[in-house]
N, C-alpha and C positions, 0 to 999 in steps of 0.2 A: 702865490705859492700853493695854496690849497687847490686851486684849479689845476696847476701842474701835477700835483700829487694824484688828483682824481683821474686826469688824463693818463698818467703813467699806469695806474692800477687798471684802468679800462683797457689800455693797450696790452698789458700783461695778460688780462683775461682773454683777449682775442687771440693771443699767441700761445694759448695753453696747450696746443698740440705739440709744441716743441718741448723736448725733454731736457730743459736746462738743469733740472734738479738732479739729473744723473751725469752731468758733465764732469769730466775728470779734473778740469782746471778752471780756476776763476782768474780773470784778468788781474794783473798786479795792482791796478789803480782802484780796485773795488773789492767788495766782499759780499758774501751772501748770508742772510739771516732768514731762517724759516721759523714759523710759529704755529702752534696748534690754534685753529680758528675758534675753538670754544673757550679755552682757558686763556688764550693770548700769551702763553708762556713759550719762550724760545725753545724749539726742539731740534734745530739744525743751525750750525754755523760753519763757515768755511775756515780752513786752517789758517789762511793768511790774515784773519781778523786781528791777530796779535800784533802784526807789524803795522797795522793802521790805527788800532784803538788802544794799543799798549795793554791789552788784557788777553789772557789765554782763553781759548774756546771753552775750557772747563769752567771758567769764571762766569761766562755768559750763559752757557747752556742751562736750561731749566728756570732761568730768571724771567720775571714778567717783562713783556715787551714795553710796558709803560716806563721802564727805566730809560729806554732809548728814544721813545717817541711820546710826545705829549700834545696837548691842545687839540686844535682842529685836525691835525694830521692823524692823531690817534682815533678821534671820532670817525674820521673817514675810513680808516682801516677797520674799525669795529663794524661799521655799516656794511662794508663789502664782505667782511667775514661772515656776516649773518645771511647774506644773499646767496 
């Protein structure tokens, strides 16, 4: 699982020229969470997150990413955020 996460992050970094962050729509089977790379606090969520996680965007916005991600996955995200 950790290898899959690392590969996903590396793929996302290679595709950074695509402007997904300004897309008008998120596919209904997924959601988008963005975070500040220094504080690791959530600073962007897609509106459809409520239908998938049963929490409104305002309840998630500004909270630490550690609430949703832990263990090796969090460590990997922290390492990539520093690079």
